[in-house]
Structure formats: C-alpha cells, structure tokens
N, C-alpha and C positions, 0 to 999 in steps of 0.2 A: 341878646347878642346882636350887634350891628352887622349889617352886610359888609363884605369886603369892598374896599374902594377899588376903582379901576386900576390904580397903581399897584395895589396889593395883589389883585387878580392877575395882573400881568406878570408880577414877580413870581407868583405861584406856578403859573403855566410854564414860565422859563425854567423853574426848578424841576418841574416834571419832565421836561424835554431832556434834561441832563440825567436824571435818575432812572427814567423808564428803561433806556437801553441796558443799563447795568442790571436792573432787576430781571429783564428778559434773559440776559446772558446767564445769570445765576440760576434761574429756573431751568434753563436748557442743560446746564452742567449737572444739576441735581437729577434731572430726568435720565441723562445718559449714564450716570453712575448707578442709578437704580436698575437700569436695564442690564448693565454689565453684571451687577450683583445677581440678578435673576438668572442670567445665563450660567453663572458659576454654580448656582444651586440646582441647575437642571430645569428651570422653568421654561415651558414651551408654549407657543400659541398654536401648535398644530392641532388638528382635530383629535378629539378624545379617543377615537378608535384607531389612531395611527400607532403601529408597533415600532417604536424607535429601535428596539434591540434586534429586530428581525434581520436587518442587513448585517449587523456585526456577528450574530450567531451563525448566519449562513456562511460568512467568510471563514469563521473558525471551523465550522463543519467541513467546508471544502478543503481547508488546509489539512485537517486530520485525515480526511478521506484520501487526498493526494499522497500523504505520507504513507498510509497503509498500502496504497497501490504500489508505491515505489519499493517498499519492503517486500511485497509479494513478487514483483518483477525481479529484483536483485537476488532474493533467496532462491526462487525457483530457477532462475538462470544459472546460479552456481550448482544447484542439484543436477540440472541437465548436463552441464559441462562435465561434472564428475561421473555421471553415468556413461557418457560417451568416451571419456578417457579410460575408464575401467573396461568398457566393452572393446575398445581397441586392443587392450591387453588380452582379453578373452579370445579374440580372433586368432591370436598367436599361441596362447598357452592352454586353452580348453582341451581337456583330454578326451572328451566324448563328442561324437559328431552331432548328437542331439543338442548339446549345449552350444556348439558353434552355430548351428542352424537357428536356434533361439536367439543367439546374440545378434546375428545379421538382421533377423526380422525386427527385433527390439530396437536396434539402432536406426532402422528406417523410420519407425514410428517416432522415435525420440528426436531425430533430425527434423521431421516435419513439425513436431510439437515446438521445437526450438525456433524454427523459422516463423511460425505463427506468433510465438511469444515476442520475437524480435520485431515483428511488424506492429504489434500493439505498443511496444516500448518506443519505437520510432515515432508513432503517431502521437504519443504523449511527451515527446522530447526527453525521454529517458535513455540511458545508456546501459545495456546489459553487460555484465561482467565478461571480459574477453579472455580471461585466464583464471586459473584456480589460485586461491590464496595458499600460502605455504602449508597450513595445517591440513588442507584437503589434498594437496599434492603429495603429502607424506602418505596418505592412505593409498594413493596409486602406486607409489614407490614400494610400499610394503607388500602390495598385491603382486607386484612383479617378482618378488623374491620367492613366491610359491610356485608349485608345479603339480601336475597330475591331479589326483583326487582332492588333495588339499586345496589346490587352486580352485577347482570347480565349486567346492562347497563354500569357500570364502567369497568367491565372486557372486554366486547366486544369493547368498545371504545379504551382501552389501547392496545388490540391486534391489532386492525386496525392500530393504530399509529406505532406500532413496525413493522408490516408487511410492511407498507409504507416506513419506514426507510430502511428496508432490501432491498426493491425493488429499492429504490434510490441508495443504495450502489452497487447493482448488475449492474445497468445501468452505474454507474461510472467505475466499474471494467471491463466492456466490452471494454472500451477504453484503457485499459492497453495494453502494448506490449504482443504479443502472448506468452502464457506460462500457467502454471497450474492454476493460479488465474483467468486469463482471460477466460480460457476454462471452469472453474468451474462456473463462472458468466453466461456464455452463456448457459450452460446445465441446470442451476437451475432457470433461469428467468421465463420460462413458468409455472413451478410448483408453484412458489410464486405468480404469477399472478392469477392462478386458486384458490389458497387458499384465496387470498384477495377477490375474487369474492364471495366465500362462506361466508366470514366474513360479507360482505355487506348484503347478503341475511338473515343471522341469525339476524343481527342487525334490519333489517326491521321487521322480525317476532316478535322479542321481543317488539318493539315499537308499533306494531299493537295491541299487547295484553295489552298495557298500553297507551291508548290514552291521558292520562293526562300528559305524559312525553313530553319533547320538540320534535320538528319535526325530521324527518329522516335525521340527519346531515350526516351520512355516505353515503346516497344515493346522496348527493350533492357534493361528493368529486371530486377533480380534476381527470378527466378521464385519465390522463397520466399514472396513476398507474394501469389501467386495459387495457391491450393491447393484 
C-alpha cells in the first residue's frame, strides 16, 4: 500500500475537521441519555452507606405523629368542654351538697387542664374546639331534663365516663414522640387519676343514700383507670 500523497492527506484532514464535531455531539447526546436512564432506574453515585429513604420516612413519620397529636387535642378538647357544660348544670340541679362541692372542685381542675391543653395547642398552631357538636350538646340537653336523685346519678355516671376517656387519651399520648403533647400527657396523668378516684367516692356516697338504685357500678370499674 502506497503512502497518501500530500493532496490526499490534506483532503483527509479537511474531512476530519467536518466530521469530528458531529461525532463529539453524538457522543455527548448518548451520554446524556444514558445518564437520564440511570436516574429513572434509581441509579445513584452517592456513597454506599447513604440512606436515601431516611428523609422520606422521617417526613411520613412526622406527618403521622402530627395527625395523632391533632386528634388527641381535638378529642380531648371536646371531652373537657362536655365535662364543663355538664358540671354547670350540676351546680344548678345537684340535689346533694356533697355533689355540688365535688362539682366545684372538679370544675377548677378541669378548667386548669383545659388552659394547659389550650397552651399546647396554640404552640402547635392547632385550634381547640370552641363549642360542642350537636350530638354532644344533646347529652347536655337530656341531662337538663333530670332532677333530684336521677340527675345526681346520671351526672356522676357521665363524668366518670368522660374522665375515663380522658385518661385513655393521656395514656395513648404518652407513647407519642417526645414533644409538647407527650410532655403534657405525662404531667397531667396523675391529676386525672386522682380526680377519677374522687368521682368513684362520690358515686358510692350517692348510691348509699339511695339503696333502691342499682349496685355500685363505678366501684367495679376496670382498675386500669386508677393507677
């Protein structure tokens, strides 16, 4: 094979100058497409020990935790409002002085509980319920229709049920991640337990004064509520 002449060499170099940029462009496009494909398949150049899902899982966990906290605040807020509404009726209709004295003491504790709950809610940019839904207001209206011993028994039974629900909510909130709601639950648990104990005592006194009434149901409650 003979060597290229100077003329042929010059023509070849000229050809390369035209073709080379095209080849470079093609290679660049292919490389970009491959890179995009790898991204679509989840390929990464991060270090092997990097946990890509950690941030996403943390966000989901935070969202679920925030939702649980909001449910706790809203439900507990409604329970407290119902307690206070029923207790306002008790101040007017309770037939026994012991029950009126209990109601006043209980309302003081419940108001303080509500104030603390409100502070926690404000700090988390939540809004506690400001009024009772119709289904709960109906319970208050039905209570207003009672009087004398019938009222006393129904009121203390209702308060016991509400306090038990609050206690259950607090036990649940204690298991939340550490934060204002969890700390609130820890701090209020003992106070609600003590008030529930007082409720059981008052119920016993009312029923002893009325032996014709059914047995002491509240004295047979599940002791998990009094710890």
